[in-house]
Each structure stands twice: as C-alpha cells, then as structure tokens.
All heavy atoms as an XYZ file, in Angstrom:
724
protein
N    -125.948    -77.105    126.315
C    -124.659    -76.656    125.817
C    -124.089    -77.744    124.911
O    -123.941    -78.885    125.316
C    -123.722    -76.370    126.991
C    -122.338    -75.945    126.562
S    -121.221    -75.619    127.928
C    -121.622    -73.942    128.287
N    -123.760    -77.355    123.718
C    -123.229    -78.334    122.769
C    -121.765    -78.633    123.085
O    -121.113    -77.905    123.837
C    -123.347    -77.806    121.343
O    -122.547    -76.634    121.222
C    -124.793    -77.490    120.984
N    -121.280    -79.682    122.490
C    -119.896    -80.086    122.719
C    -118.921    -79.059    122.145
O    -117.873    -78.789    122.741
C    -119.657    -81.465    122.102
C    -118.268    -82.063    122.310
C    -118.006    -82.281    123.787
C    -118.137    -83.351    121.548
N    -119.274    -78.457    121.011
C    -118.406    -77.450    120.400
C    -118.297    -76.221    121.279
O    -117.201    -75.707    121.509
C    -118.951    -77.065    119.015
O    -119.125    -78.234    118.243
C    -118.014    -76.114    118.319
N    -119.428    -75.749    121.781
C    -119.422    -74.579    122.655
C    -118.662    -74.861    123.943
O    -117.893    -74.009    124.421
C    -120.851    -74.149    122.960
C    -121.022    -72.910    123.828
C    -120.433    -71.695    123.134
C    -122.469    -72.695    124.160
N    -118.852    -76.053    124.490
C    -118.122    -76.423    125.706
C    -116.621    -76.486    125.453
O    -115.829    -76.019    126.282
C    -118.630    -77.766    126.236
C    -117.885    -78.247    127.440
C    -118.062    -77.635    128.663
C    -116.999    -79.305    127.338
C    -117.360    -78.069    129.775
C    -116.300    -79.742    128.440
C    -116.483    -79.124    129.666
N    -116.211    -77.040    124.320
C    -114.784    -77.147    123.999
C    -114.153    -75.766    123.823
O    -113.049    -75.517    124.326
C    -114.589    -77.957    122.728
O    -115.079    -79.244    122.883
N    -114.851    -74.878    123.108
C    -114.304    -73.540    122.901
C    -114.251    -72.739    124.196
O    -113.277    -72.035    124.462
C    -115.124    -72.802    121.842
C    -114.994    -73.339    120.426
C    -115.969    -72.636    119.505
C    -113.580    -73.193    119.929
N    -115.290    -72.858    125.008
C    -115.302    -72.143    126.286
C    -114.214    -72.650    127.216
O    -113.527    -71.858    127.875
C    -116.678    -72.290    126.951
O    -117.680    -71.865    126.040
C    -116.771    -71.456    128.211
N    -114.042    -73.964    127.271
C    -113.007    -74.506    128.154
C    -111.603    -74.190    127.638
O    -110.694    -73.951    128.438
C    -113.193    -76.008    128.329
O    -113.052    -76.661    127.096
N    -111.411    -74.143    126.317
C    -110.094    -73.781    125.779
C    -109.762    -72.330    126.081
O    -108.626    -71.999    126.447
C    -110.057    -74.032    124.276
N    -110.756    -71.455    125.959
C    -110.519    -70.045    126.287
C    -110.265    -69.872    127.781
O    -109.368    -69.124    128.184
C    -111.716    -69.196    125.847
C    -111.472    -67.722    125.963
C    -110.774    -67.054    124.980
C    -111.930    -67.013    127.056
C    -110.539    -65.710    125.080
C    -111.703    -65.666    127.163
C    -111.005    -64.995    126.172
N    -111.036    -70.561    128.605
C    -110.841    -70.467    130.059
C    -109.496    -71.043    130.474
O    -108.853    -70.529    131.401
C    -111.977    -71.185    130.780
N    -109.056    -72.086    129.807
C    -107.751    -72.669    130.110
C    -106.626    -71.696    129.764
O    -105.667    -71.535    130.535
C    -107.577    -73.976    129.358
C    -106.345    -74.802    129.675
C    -106.387    -75.272    131.114
C    -106.250    -75.967    128.736
N    -106.737    -71.019    128.627
C    -105.741    -70.016    128.262
C    -105.752    -68.838    129.216
O    -104.701    -68.314    129.598
N    -106.942    -68.421    129.636
C    -107.051    -67.303    130.570
C    -106.502    -67.664    131.943
O    -105.802    -66.862    132.576
C    -108.506    -66.872    130.675
C    -108.802    -65.605    131.456
C    -108.128    -64.414    130.792
C    -110.286    -65.386    131.554
N    -106.778    -68.879    132.403
C    -106.237    -69.293    133.696
C    -104.727    -69.488    133.632
O    -104.014    -69.205    134.600
C    -106.917    -70.574    134.178
O    -106.608    -71.639    133.317
N    -104.229    -69.967    132.499
C    -102.778    -70.072    132.348
C    -102.109    -68.720    132.357
O    -101.021    -68.548    132.905
N    -102.766    -67.735    131.757
C    -102.230    -66.378    131.762
C    -102.292    -65.761    133.152
O    -101.388    -65.035    133.556
C    -103.011    -65.519    130.768
C    -102.522    -64.105    130.544
C    -101.131    -64.117    129.943
C    -103.478    -63.366    129.635
N    -103.325    -66.087    133.909
C    -103.495    -65.491    135.231
C    -102.611    -66.128    136.297
O    -102.096    -65.428    137.176
C    -104.958    -65.598    135.659
N    -102.409    -67.440    136.219
C    -101.743    -68.129    137.319
C    -100.294    -68.524    137.052
O     -99.524    -68.688    137.988
C    -102.528    -69.382    137.714
C    -103.897    -69.078    138.239
C    -105.008    -69.654    137.661
C    -104.072    -68.194    139.288
C    -106.276    -69.376    138.132
C    -105.329    -67.903    139.766
C    -106.441    -68.495    139.191
N     -99.897    -68.697    135.816
C     -98.543    -69.159    135.518
C     -97.780    -68.069    134.764
O     -97.496    -68.179    133.582
C     -98.586    -70.444    134.681
C     -99.306    -71.551    135.347
N     -98.814    -72.185    136.460
C    -100.496    -72.130    135.091
C     -99.668    -73.105    136.846
N    -100.701    -73.094    136.026
N     -97.462    -67.004    135.484
C     -96.795    -65.879    134.857
C     -95.314    -65.846    135.234
O     -94.806    -64.832    135.677
C     -97.453    -64.577    135.275
C     -98.866    -64.434    134.770
C     -99.436    -63.132    135.190
N     -99.508    -63.115    136.655
C    -100.004    -62.132    137.360
N    -100.457    -61.085    136.765
N    -100.032    -62.194    138.673
N     -94.619    -66.932    135.041
C     -93.206    -66.924    135.381
C     -92.349    -66.494    134.194
O     -91.403    -65.750    134.357
C     -92.748    -68.306    135.862
O     -93.050    -69.259    134.854
C     -93.439    -68.689    137.150
N     -92.680    -66.959    133.006
C     -91.910    -66.630    131.810
C     -92.767    -65.839    130.840
O     -93.975    -66.040    130.739
C     -91.403    -67.893    131.113
C     -90.415    -68.661    131.913
N     -89.098    -68.306    131.986
C     -90.560    -69.756    132.687
C     -88.459    -69.158    132.770
N     -89.326    -70.045    133.210
N     -92.133    -64.954    130.105
C     -92.833    -64.162    129.105
C     -93.324    -65.044    127.963
O     -94.408    -64.820    127.416
C     -91.910    -63.062    128.574
C     -92.482    -62.092    127.554
C     -93.680    -61.353    128.116
C     -91.422    -61.111    127.105
N     -92.560    -66.069    127.626
C     -92.958    -66.965    126.538
C     -94.233    -67.729    126.872
O     -95.108    -67.892    126.011
C     -91.825    -67.935    126.211
C     -92.043    -68.852    125.026
C     -92.218    -68.036    123.758
C     -90.903    -69.813    124.883
N     -94.392    -68.167    128.108
C     -95.620    -68.874    128.480
C     -96.824    -67.947    128.461
O     -97.927    -68.359    128.078
C     -95.469    -69.532    129.851
O     -95.299    -68.558    130.841
N     -96.639    -66.691    128.843
C     -97.734    -65.723    128.769
C     -98.127    -65.459    127.323
O     -99.313    -65.365    126.994
C     -97.328    -64.424    129.461
N     -97.146    -65.368    126.441
C     -97.439    -65.146    125.025
C     -98.138    -66.350    124.408
O     -99.034    -66.193    123.567
C     -96.152    -64.836    124.260
C     -95.505    -63.485    124.557
C     -94.177    -63.387    123.838
C     -96.416    -62.358    124.164
N     -97.762    -67.556    124.804
C     -98.431    -68.751    124.295
C     -99.874    -68.837    124.779
O    -100.760    -69.264    124.027
C     -97.661    -70.006    124.694
C     -96.382    -70.264    123.909
C     -95.632    -71.433    124.502
C     -96.700    -70.507    122.456
N    -100.135    -68.424    126.003
C    -101.516    -68.402    126.500
C    -102.351    -67.384    125.731
O    -103.506    -67.654    125.386
C    -101.541    -68.090    127.990
S    -100.922    -69.421    129.021
N    -101.786    -66.222    125.457
C    -102.497    -65.223    124.656
C    -102.777    -65.731    123.257
O    -103.856    -65.491    122.700
C    -101.680    -63.927    124.579
C    -101.747    -63.012    125.780
C    -100.773    -61.857    125.607
C    -103.140    -62.497    125.975
N    -101.820    -66.424    122.668
C    -102.013    -66.960    121.321
C    -103.091    -68.045    121.311
O    -103.898    -68.113    120.373
C    -100.695    -67.520    120.803
C    -100.716    -67.858    119.350
C    -100.867    -66.654    118.457
O    -100.460    -65.556    118.831
O    -101.417    -66.834    117.352
N    -103.130    -68.859    122.333
C    -104.180    -69.863    122.435
C    -105.562    -69.244    122.573
O    -106.535    -69.723    121.980
N    -105.651    -68.165    123.336
C    -106.930    -67.470    123.474
C    -107.363    -66.846    122.148
O    -108.548    -66.908    121.786
C    -106.825    -66.400    124.563
C    -106.693    -66.953    125.953
S    -106.243    -65.738    127.185
C    -107.492    -64.517    127.003
N    -106.433    -66.276    121.410
C    -106.770    -65.673    120.124
C    -107.195    -66.729    119.108
O    -108.124    -66.512    118.327
C    -105.600    -64.864    119.588
C    -105.335    -63.584    120.336
S    -106.690    -62.430    120.270
C    -106.621    -61.898    118.581
N    -106.538    -67.884    119.109
C    -106.935    -68.947    118.192
C    -108.307    -69.517    118.542
O    -109.085    -69.879    117.654
C    -105.885    -70.050    118.181
C    -104.595    -69.699    117.448
C    -103.586    -70.821    117.601
C    -104.860    -69.412    115.996
N    -108.634    -69.568    119.826
C    -109.964    -70.002    120.235
C    -111.019    -69.016    119.758
O    -112.082    -69.419    119.262
C    -110.021    -70.150    121.759
O    -109.014    -71.058    122.185
C    -111.370    -70.644    122.210
N    -110.722    -67.721    119.883
C    -111.655    -66.713    119.376
C    -111.817    -66.808    117.865
O    -112.915    -66.630    117.337
C    -111.180    -65.311    119.765
C    -111.349    -64.916    121.214
C    -110.758    -63.537    121.454
C    -112.810    -64.927    121.591
N    -110.732    -67.103    117.157
C    -110.808    -67.247    115.703
C    -111.691    -68.427    115.310
O    -112.547    -68.306    114.422
C    -109.409    -67.416    115.113
C    -109.413    -67.863    113.688
C    -109.831    -67.022    112.674
C    -109.016    -69.146    113.358
C    -109.849    -67.438    111.363
C    -109.026    -69.576    112.049
C    -109.442    -68.718    111.045
N    -111.506    -69.554    115.960
C    -112.305    -70.734    115.638
C    -113.775    -70.496    115.972
O    -114.673    -70.855    115.201
C    -111.753    -71.972    116.365
C    -110.378    -72.335    115.813
C    -112.692    -73.156    116.241
C    -109.662    -73.392    116.613
N    -114.032    -69.845    117.114
C    -115.418    -69.548    117.488
C    -116.066    -68.603    116.493
O    -117.228    -68.799    116.103
C    -115.459    -68.963    118.897
N    -115.337    -67.584    116.068
C    -115.893    -66.635    115.111
C    -116.117    -67.290    113.751
O    -117.131    -67.028    113.095
C    -114.963    -65.439    114.970
C    -115.499    -64.345    114.075
S    -116.912    -63.497    114.765
C    -116.147    -62.543    116.031
N    -115.208    -68.151    113.319
C    -115.371    -68.840    112.039
C    -116.576    -69.786    112.072
O    -117.342    -69.856    111.101
C    -114.105    -69.609    111.693
N    -116.764    -70.494    113.174
C    -117.926    -71.377    113.284
C    -119.220    -70.585    113.356
O    -120.253    -71.001    112.818
C    -117.785    -72.287    114.505
C    -116.724    -73.366    114.398
C    -116.616    -74.130    115.705
C    -117.027    -74.304    113.261
N    -119.189    -69.426    114.000
C    -120.372    -68.576    114.092
C    -120.772    -68.052    112.716
O    -121.950    -68.029    112.369
C    -120.097    -67.436    115.060
C    -121.242    -66.500    115.255
C    -122.459    -66.787    115.799
C    -121.270    -65.133    114.891
N    -123.234    -65.670    115.799
C    -122.529    -64.636    115.258
C    -120.355    -64.269    114.317
C    -122.901    -63.325    115.051
C    -120.721    -62.960    114.121
C    -121.978    -62.495    114.475
N    -119.790    -67.656    111.917
C    -120.068    -67.180    110.561
C    -120.612    -68.311    109.691
O    -121.523    -68.109    108.884
C    -118.803    -66.548    109.944
C    -118.946    -66.335    108.458
C    -118.494    -65.229    110.630
N    -120.082    -69.509    109.861
C    -120.598    -70.656    109.094
C    -122.030    -71.001    109.474
O    -122.823    -71.416    108.624
C    -119.706    -71.873    109.293
C    -118.377    -71.857    108.540
C    -117.549    -73.069    108.923
C    -118.617    -71.823    107.048
N    -122.378    -70.841    110.739
C    -123.743    -71.126    111.166
C    -124.724    -70.081    110.644
O    -125.850    -70.404    110.282
C    -123.833    -71.183    112.690
C    -123.379    -72.477    113.270
C    -123.556    -72.497    114.770
O    -123.693    -71.470    115.412
N    -123.545    -73.696    115.338
N    -124.308    -68.810    110.625
C    -125.212    -67.747    110.174
C    -125.373    -67.710    108.662
O    -126.396    -67.252    108.164
C    -124.716    -66.384    110.655
C    -124.851    -66.092    112.135
C    -124.349    -64.697    112.432
C    -126.277    -66.228    112.588
N    -124.348    -68.144    107.944
C    -124.319    -68.126    106.490
C    -124.595    -66.730    105.933
O    -125.328    -66.558    104.969
C    -125.324    -69.123    105.918
C    -125.009    -70.547    106.246
C    -126.057    -71.504    105.724
O    -127.037    -71.039    105.119
O    -125.896    -72.711    105.941
N    -124.011    -65.734    106.560
C    -124.194    -64.362    106.076
C    -122.885    -63.859    105.485
O    -121.799    -64.179    105.958
C    -124.631    -63.438    107.204
O    -123.592    -63.298    108.142
N    -123.017    -63.049    104.452
C    -121.834    -62.516    103.778
C    -121.329    -61.245    104.445
O    -120.205    -60.820    104.193
C    -122.154    -62.235    102.311
N    -122.133    -60.645    105.312
C    -121.729    -59.365    105.908
C    -120.651    -59.546    106.964
O    -119.772    -58.700    107.101
C    -122.935    -58.662    106.540
O    -123.521    -59.531    107.513
C    -123.962    -58.305    105.476
N    -120.688    -60.634    107.715
C    -119.709    -60.840    108.782
C    -118.660    -61.883    108.422
O    -118.008    -62.429    109.301
C    -120.425    -61.235    110.071
O    -121.120    -62.443    109.873
N    -118.503    -62.163    107.144
C    -117.558    -63.211    106.750
C    -116.099    -62.750    106.845
O    -115.196    -63.573    106.844
C    -117.855    -63.689    105.336
O    -117.671    -62.627    104.428
N    -115.863    -61.453    106.934
C    -114.490    -60.971    107.035
C    -114.005    -60.877    108.484
O    -112.823    -60.615    108.714
C    -114.359    -59.607    106.367
O    -115.163    -58.661    107.055
N    -114.869    -61.084    109.447
C    -114.487    -60.983    110.858
C    -113.439    -62.017    111.276
O    -112.491    -61.666    111.985
C    -115.723    -61.067    111.747
N    -113.538    -63.293    110.874
C    -112.472    -64.234    111.247
C    -111.112    -63.877    110.647
O    -110.080    -64.059    111.300
C    -112.967    -65.576    110.712
C    -114.424    -65.442    110.616
C    -114.680    -64.018    110.286
N    -111.099    -63.360    109.439
C    -109.830    -62.941    108.832
C    -109.227    -61.759    109.579
O    -108.001    -61.665    109.729
C    -110.039    -62.589    107.361
C    -110.325    -63.793    106.500
S    -109.055    -65.048    106.602
C    -107.721    -64.233    105.801
N    -110.074    -60.865    110.060
C    -109.591    -59.734    110.847
C    -108.993    -60.210    112.169
O    -107.931    -59.733    112.587
C    -110.744    -58.768    111.092
C    -110.413    -57.443    111.737
C    -109.548    -56.608    110.811
C    -111.667    -56.702    112.096
N    -109.634    -61.176    112.804
C    -109.124    -61.703    114.074
C    -107.806    -62.433    113.865
O    -106.871    -62.273    114.656
C    -110.179    -62.608    114.731
C    -111.312    -61.758    115.279
C    -109.579    -63.442    115.843
C    -112.406    -62.542    115.929
N    -107.677    -63.232    112.805
C    -106.421    -63.958    112.583
C    -105.307    -63.000    112.194
O    -104.135    -63.225    112.526
C    -106.612    -65.101    111.559
C    -105.505    -66.150    111.688
C    -106.643    -64.603    110.148
C    -105.599    -67.008    112.864
N    -105.648    -61.883    111.534
C    -104.643    -60.865    111.217
C    -104.134    -60.195    112.482
O    -102.926    -60.005    112.657
C    -105.237    -59.821    110.259
O    -105.715    -60.485    109.107
C    -104.209    -58.792    109.866
N    -105.050    -59.824    113.375
C    -104.628    -59.228    114.641
C    -103.833    -60.218    115.485
O    -102.903    -59.832    116.201
C    -105.826    -58.722    115.435
C    -106.394    -57.438    114.919
C    -107.752    -57.224    114.939
C    -105.579    -56.451    114.394
C    -108.294    -56.046    114.459
C    -106.091    -55.277    113.917
C    -107.462    -55.070    113.947
N    -104.182    -61.488    115.398
C    -103.451    -62.507    116.133
C    -102.018    -62.646    115.621
O    -101.073    -62.814    116.406
C    -104.180    -63.842    116.029
O    -103.473    -64.850    116.671
N    -101.854    -62.576    114.299
C    -100.503    -62.654    113.733
C     -99.682    -61.420    114.116
O     -98.490    -61.545    114.425
C    -100.581    -62.786    112.215
N    -100.308    -60.264    114.117
C     -99.604    -59.041    114.536
C     -99.229    -59.106    116.009
O     -98.129    -58.701    116.396
C    -100.468    -57.816    114.268
S    -100.724    -57.460    112.543
N    -100.131    -59.630    116.825
C     -99.851    -59.762    118.254
C     -98.700    -60.735    118.499
O     -97.842    -60.501    119.349
C    -101.121    -60.238    118.959
C    -100.957    -60.548    120.416
C    -100.968    -62.038    120.697
O    -101.567    -62.800    119.928
O    -100.346    -62.416    121.702
N     -98.653    -61.810    117.728
C     -97.578    -62.787    117.891
C     -96.234    -62.203    117.475
O     -95.222    -62.429    118.147
C     -97.878    -64.037    117.071
N     -96.212    -61.436    116.396
C     -94.936    -60.859    115.951
C     -94.440    -59.793    116.924
O     -93.242    -59.726    117.209
C     -95.078    -60.290    114.546
O     -95.979    -59.203    114.546
N     -95.335    -58.987    117.444
C     -94.925    -57.976    118.431
C     -94.468    -58.660    119.721
O     -93.476    -58.247    120.341
C     -96.075    -56.989    118.696
C     -95.799    -56.119    119.910
C     -96.307    -56.117    117.486
N     -95.164    -59.716    120.120
C     -94.769    -60.437    121.326
C     -93.407    -61.089    121.199
O     -92.593    -61.046    122.129
N     -93.112    -61.679    120.044
C     -91.792    -62.281    119.848
C     -90.701    -61.222    119.774
O     -89.583    -61.447    120.259
C     -91.795    -63.140    118.590
C     -92.533    -64.462    118.712
C     -92.539    -65.191    117.389
C     -91.917    -65.318    119.793
N     -91.010    -60.067    119.190
C     -90.026    -58.982    119.166
C     -89.734    -58.484    120.580
O     -88.572    -58.226    120.927
C     -90.529    -57.838    118.294
N     -90.774    -58.373    121.402
C     -90.559    -57.979    122.799
C     -89.799    -59.042    123.571
O     -88.976    -58.718    124.444
C     -91.902    -57.704    123.474
C     -92.589    -56.410    123.100
C     -93.980    -56.363    123.709
C     -91.775    -55.223    123.559
N     -90.046    -60.300    123.265
C     -89.323    -61.388    123.930
C     -87.843    -61.344    123.592
O     -86.988    -61.484    124.477
C     -89.925    -62.736    123.527
C     -89.236    -63.971    124.092
C     -89.463    -64.058    125.589
C     -89.747    -65.204    123.404
N     -87.521    -61.121    122.330
C     -86.113    -61.044    121.925
C     -85.446    -59.820    122.546
O     -84.314    -59.900    123.045
C     -86.004    -61.023    120.384
C     -84.613    -60.661    119.929
C     -86.407    -62.370    119.821
N     -86.142    -58.681    122.537
C     -85.570    -57.471    123.126
C     -85.365    -57.624    124.628
O     -84.340    -57.193    125.173
C     -86.475    -56.279    122.834
N     -86.303    -58.266    125.300
C     -86.170    -58.487    126.740
C     -85.043    -59.456    127.048
O     -84.274    -59.249    127.994
C     -87.493    -59.026    127.305
O     -88.533    -58.105    127.013
C     -87.419    -59.219    128.796
N     -84.927    -60.510    126.268
C     -83.857    -61.478    126.504
C     -82.491    -60.869    126.239
O     -81.515    -61.210    126.911
C     -84.065    -62.697    125.618
N     -82.399    -59.958    125.281
C     -81.110    -59.313    125.011
C     -80.728    -58.300    126.088
O     -79.573    -58.208    126.473
C     -81.149    -58.618    123.657
C     -81.046    -59.567    122.508
C     -80.961    -58.825    121.212
N     -80.865    -59.768    120.091
C     -80.914    -59.419    118.839
N     -81.070    -58.141    118.513
N     -80.820    -60.325    117.895
N     -81.693    -57.529    126.572
C     -81.358    -56.494    127.553
C     -81.230    -57.034    128.965
O     -80.342    -56.630    129.703
C     -82.406    -55.371    127.535
O     -83.691    -55.932    127.801
C     -82.407    -54.651    126.206
N     -82.128    -57.940    129.363
C     -82.130    -58.438    130.740
C     -81.481    -59.800    130.888
O     -81.192    -60.221    132.003
C     -83.563    -58.504    131.276
C     -84.221    -57.173    131.383
N     -83.892    -56.253    132.344
C     -85.188    -56.598    130.621
C     -84.629    -55.172    132.198
N     -85.432    -55.359    131.144
N     -81.291    -60.516    129.796
C     -80.666    -61.822    129.864
C     -81.599    -62.956    130.239
O     -81.191    -64.104    130.261
N     -82.856    -62.666    130.504
C     -83.827    -63.690    130.875
C     -85.215    -63.232    130.456
O     -85.427    -62.065    130.160
C     -83.791    -63.968    132.389
O     -84.679    -65.037    132.678
C     -84.147    -62.749    133.199
N     -86.146    -64.180    130.463
C     -87.520    -63.808    130.154
C     -88.444    -63.974    131.356
O     -89.650    -64.023    131.215
C     -88.048    -64.617    128.967
C     -88.248    -66.078    129.292
O     -87.577    -66.578    130.204
O     -89.079    -66.713    128.616
N     -87.860    -64.031    132.561
C     -88.664    -64.095    133.777
C     -89.403    -62.776    133.965
O     -88.805    -61.698    133.875
C     -87.793    -64.367    135.000
C     -87.284    -65.762    135.053
N     -88.064    -66.809    135.480
C     -86.083    -66.288    134.720
C     -87.363    -67.928    135.412
N     -86.155    -67.643    134.950
N     -90.689    -62.861    134.226
C     -91.473    -61.643    134.384
C     -91.211    -60.958    135.723
O     -91.417    -59.759    135.848
C     -92.969    -61.958    134.235
C     -93.411    -62.341    132.830
C     -94.881    -62.703    132.819
C     -93.148    -61.211    131.866
N     -90.755    -61.706    136.728
C     -90.470    -61.097    138.023
C     -89.221    -60.224    137.974
O     -89.072    -59.311    138.775
C     -90.306    -62.166    139.098
C     -91.615    -62.645    139.693
C     -92.332    -63.604    138.783
O     -91.731    -64.230    137.924
N     -93.628    -63.730    138.971
N     -88.320    -60.487    137.048
C     -87.094    -59.703    136.988
C     -87.266    -58.410    136.193
O     -86.376    -57.570    136.188
C     -85.969    -60.526    136.358
O     -86.275    -60.794    135.006
N     -88.402    -58.245    135.547
C     -88.653    -57.029    134.769
C     -89.254    -55.961    135.657
O     -90.180    -56.198    136.412
C     -89.595    -57.326    133.605
C     -89.136    -58.346    132.600
C     -90.213    -58.563    131.561
C     -87.859    -57.902    131.937
N     -88.727    -54.762    135.551
C     -89.274    -53.632    136.268
C     -89.932    -52.721    135.251
O     -89.263    -52.117    134.411
C     -88.174    -52.886    137.038
C     -88.730    -51.820    137.948
O     -89.942    -51.640    138.033
N     -87.845    -51.126    138.609
N     -91.248    -52.633    135.290
C     -91.970    -51.864    134.279
C     -91.852    -50.360    134.478
O     -92.131    -49.599    133.579
C     -93.451    -52.267    134.283
C     -93.714    -53.714    133.882
C     -95.203    -54.008    133.981
C     -93.217    -53.984    132.493
N     -91.438    -49.921    135.663
C     -91.298    -48.490    135.911
C     -89.957    -47.952    135.469
O     -89.759    -46.746    135.400
C     -91.517    -48.191    137.399
C     -92.907    -48.569    137.941
C     -92.954    -48.307    139.416
C     -93.975    -47.800    137.220
N     -89.040    -48.834    135.155
C     -87.692    -48.430    134.742
C     -87.636    -48.371    133.218
O     -88.097    -49.247    132.521
C     -86.683    -49.464    135.247
C     -85.257    -49.142    134.905
C     -84.347    -50.254    135.407
O     -84.801    -51.238    135.954
N     -83.065    -50.078    135.219
N     -87.064    -47.291    132.686
C     -86.966    -47.148    131.238
C     -85.735    -47.853    130.710
O     -84.743    -47.946    131.307
C     -86.908    -45.694    130.844
S     -88.468    -44.864    131.163
C-alpha cells in the first residue's frame, strides 16, 4: 500500500467515522461530508493522472461540481434549520414533523 493510497483511505475513513460518531451538530456532519467528497475528488484526480486517458478526465470535475452543490444545499438547510428551530443540534430535530 502506497503512502498516497493510505492517506486517502485514512482521510475518507476519518470523515466517515466523524459522520457516524459525532452527530451532535448539523454543521459538523456537513463538514464531515465535505471532507469525504474532497477525498473522493483528490483520489479520482490522481487516478485520472495515473491512467493518462482522455475518456475519464471529466470525472473529477463532475465530482467537484456535485460537491459544490451538496455544500450549497447543506448550508441552505443549516440556515433554514437555525431559523426555524433556533439551533443546529441534530437531537432537537424531529424528521417526522413537517
């Protein structure tokens, strides 16, 4: 296992464990998701550079575009939640209530 592969795997696992175990605030969950998406972007960009193929060169741009959309939707949900509930604690949110 190379150092690059180990670093990317551990960064993704760290983001996943942060998302799984530290779910107190919505902002921390969104930051863990963003870290996981950036790890996937870096891994995909390095994979395309290693293959040197033109067919999959647009895949990293697609991932970073989806990551930017995910971040904007997450921040919009954070603002809407903070305005309606007054906090971003995930325990205070009731998903069954409209």
